[in-house]
C-alpha positions in Angstrom: 133.2 106.0 113.4 129.7 107.2 114.7 127.5 110.4 113.9 128.7 110.9 110.3 125.0 110.2 108.5 121.5 112.1 109.1 120.3 108.5 110.5 122.4 109.1 113.8 121.2 111.9 115.0 117.5 111.8 113.5 115.1 112.0 115.8 112.8 108.8 115.9 109.5 107.7 115.6 107.8 111.2 114.0 104.6 112.2 115.2 103.0 112.6 111.5 99.4 113.5 110.0 97.4 113.1 107.3 96.1 115.7 104.2 92.6 115.7 106.2 93.8 116.8 109.8 91.5 119.2 111.1 93.5 122.4 112.0 93.0 122.3 115.6 94.4 117.9 116.2 98.0 119.4 114.5 97.6 122.0 116.9 97.2 119.5 120.2 99.7 117.0 118.4 102.4 120.1 118.7 101.5 120.9 122.3 101.6 117.3 123.2 104.5 116.0 122.1 106.6 119.6 122.0 107.6 120.1 118.4 107.4 122.6 116.4 106.9 120.9 113.4 104.9 118.0 111.8 105.3 116.1 108.2 102.1 115.4 106.1 101.7 112.2 105.0 99.7 110.9 101.9 97.6 108.0 101.7 100.5 105.7 100.6 102.5 107.8 103.9 104.5 109.4 100.6 105.4 113.0 102.5 103.9 115.2 100.4 104.4 118.5 102.8 105.4 120.0 106.7 103.4 121.9 108.5 104.3 124.6 111.4 103.9 126.9 113.9 104.2 129.4 111.5 102.1 127.6 108.5 99.2 127.8 111.8 100.1 131.0 113.1 98.7 132.6 109.8 95.3 132.2 111.0 95.7 134.0 114.3 97.5 137.4 112.6 95.3 136.8 109.5 92.0 135.4 109.9 89.5 138.6 110.4 90.6 140.2 107.7 88.7 140.2 104.1 89.1 137.4 102.0 89.1 139.2 99.0 91.7 138.9 96.6 93.7 142.1 96.4 95.6 143.1 93.1 98.4 144.2 93.2 98.8 142.0 96.5 102.1 140.6 96.7 102.3 136.6 96.1 103.8 135.5 99.3 100.9 137.4 100.9 98.6 135.7 99.3 99.8 132.1 99.9 99.9 133.3 103.8 96.1 134.3 103.3 95.0 131.1 102.3 96.8 129.1 105.1 94.9 131.9 107.6 91.9 130.7 104.9 92.7 127.0 105.8 91.2 124.4 107.8 93.3 121.6 107.1 97.1 119.8 106.4 96.4 119.7 103.4 95.0 123.5 103.2 98.1 125.0 105.9 100.9 122.5 104.9 104.9 124.1 102.8 104.7 122.3 99.7 106.5 120.4 97.3 108.5 119.4 100.6 112.1 119.0 100.9 113.5 116.1 102.2 117.0 114.2 103.1 117.9 110.5 102.8 118.9 108.6 106.3 122.3 107.5 104.4 123.4 111.3 103.6 125.7 112.8 105.1 125.3 115.7 108.4 127.0 118.1 106.0 124.6 117.8 103.7 121.8 117.8 106.2 123.3 120.8 107.1 124.1 122.1 103.4 120.3 121.6 102.7 119.3 123.6 105.7 121.6 126.3 104.9 120.9 126.5 101.4 116.5 126.1 101.8 116.7 128.4 104.5 114.8 125.7 106.6 114.7 124.4 110.4 114.1 121.1 109.6 114.2 118.0 107.5 112.0 115.1 107.2 114.3 111.7 107.1 113.1 109.2 104.1 114.8 105.5 103.7 115.6 104.3 100.4 111.8 103.7 99.5 110.8 107.6 99.8 109.2 106.6 103.3 109.3 108.3 106.5 112.1 107.5 109.2 112.3 110.6 110.8 113.4 114.3 110.9 116.6 116.4 111.4 116.5 119.6 112.5 119.9 122.0 113.3 119.7 120.8 117.0 120.4 117.7 115.9 122.6 118.7 113.5 125.0 120.4 116.1 124.7 117.7 118.3 127.4 116.5 116.9 130.0 119.0 118.3 129.1 117.4 122.0 131.1 115.1 121.8 134.6 114.1 124.3 137.4 115.2 123.2 137.9 111.6 123.7 135.7 110.4 121.3 137.1 112.7 118.5 140.7 112.0 119.7 139.8 108.2 119.3 138.4 108.7 115.4 141.1 110.7 114.2 143.5 108.2 115.9 142.1 105.2 114.6 140.0 106.1 111.4 142.1 108.6 109.9 145.9 108.6 111.3 145.9 104.7 111.1 142.8 103.1 108.9 143.3 105.4 106.3 146.8 106.8 106.4 148.4 103.5 107.3 150.5 105.4 109.7 150.1 106.3 113.6 152.5 107.4 116.8 155.4 108.9 117.0 155.3 109.7 112.9 152.2 112.0 113.0 150.2 112.5 116.3 146.3 113.6 117.8 145.8 116.0 120.5 142.3 117.3 121.0 141.0 120.5 123.3 137.9 121.9 123.2 137.3 120.1 119.4 139.9 121.5 118.2 142.1 119.1 117.0 146.3 119.5 116.6 147.8 116.6 114.5 151.6 116.8 115.0 154.4 114.9 113.3 156.1 114.1 110.4 155.1 112.9 106.7 157.2 112.3 103.7 154.9 114.3 101.0 152.8 117.7 101.7 149.6 115.8 99.6 149.5 113.8 102.9 149.7 116.4 105.3 147.1 118.2 103.2 144.7 115.2 102.8 145.0 114.2 106.5 143.5 117.8 107.1 141.0 117.6 105.2 140.1 113.7 106.2 140.2 115.4 109.8 137.2 118.5 109.1 135.3 115.7 108.8 135.1 113.6 111.8 131.9 114.4 114.0 132.3 116.8 116.9 135.4 118.4 115.0 135.2 122.4 115.3 138.7 123.1 114.0 142.6 121.8 113.1 145.0 123.0 113.5 148.5 121.3 111.1 152.2 121.1 112.7 152.4 118.1 110.6 156.3 118.4 108.6 156.4 117.1 105.0 160.0 116.3 103.6 158.5 116.9 100.5 156.6 119.4 98.2 154.9 117.3 95.9 151.5 119.8 95.4 153.4 121.2 92.3 154.3 117.6 90.9 150.7 116.7 91.7 149.3 120.2 89.8 151.4 120.1 86.8 151.5 116.3 85.6 147.5 115.4 87.4 145.8 118.0 87.6 145.3 117.8 91.4 142.2 119.7 93.3 143.5 119.0 96.6 140.3 116.8 96.6 140.6 113.3 98.8 139.2 111.4 95.8 142.8 112.0 94.4 144.4 112.9 91.2 142.4 113.4 88.1 143.5 112.0 84.6 147.2 113.4 83.0 146.3 116.3 81.0 149.1 115.1 78.5 146.7 112.7 77.7 148.0 109.4 79.4 146.0 107.5 81.0 146.7 106.3 84.4 145.9 102.6 84.9 145.6 101.3 88.0 148.3 98.7 89.6 147.6 94.7 89.4 144.5 93.9 92.9 144.8 98.1 93.5 140.6 99.1 94.5 139.0 101.9 93.8 138.0 103.4 96.9 
């Protein structure tokens, strides 16, 4: 299954600048490479900030104003004014910068962008070195997968690979990224888990479950294991009983 982690969708190699890179050179780099922002690296190669077109525009918008500090000036405007007076990447950059690991899921990256209201994230490896940059557009590319590719992943990786079943007991159809699950399963919890797993497949827009189950086991699971419907499975029982894995059972 491809497209599940940031490394699969990020843009690389990355155009970057140093803390001392001049304003004019940054403008030239953005125009030359057709990008709207560049990460800023310290001498050791660590990402310390990011300079965007918005940071550069402060000089045009505020550069002609009086530089004196105003008593009741809002902090955000004071920051913009300081950037308008800046001449190097170190003066202009937004810092500290929010980064994302290359091994993080695209869902995690999307949540970071949503929570932090960011348009892009520098991507770092396990050592913290810059390896790429991921934008909103990059993440949205996961929805450009074909219906055939999505069906292949759902059928082979989820239904057969994780639930150990397949047609005709459980089958899948995909149209415009919307997955429809059909067939039957012995337990309702299995149908719920199948739906949740399919939602995580890259390119899936929505899931419609038409699965028929023979037994609704969720009340039992709720009562005995405080089941919270997560794919990770049941928690320890409330009655104090310790849930022990069977010999040879994997702890996946």
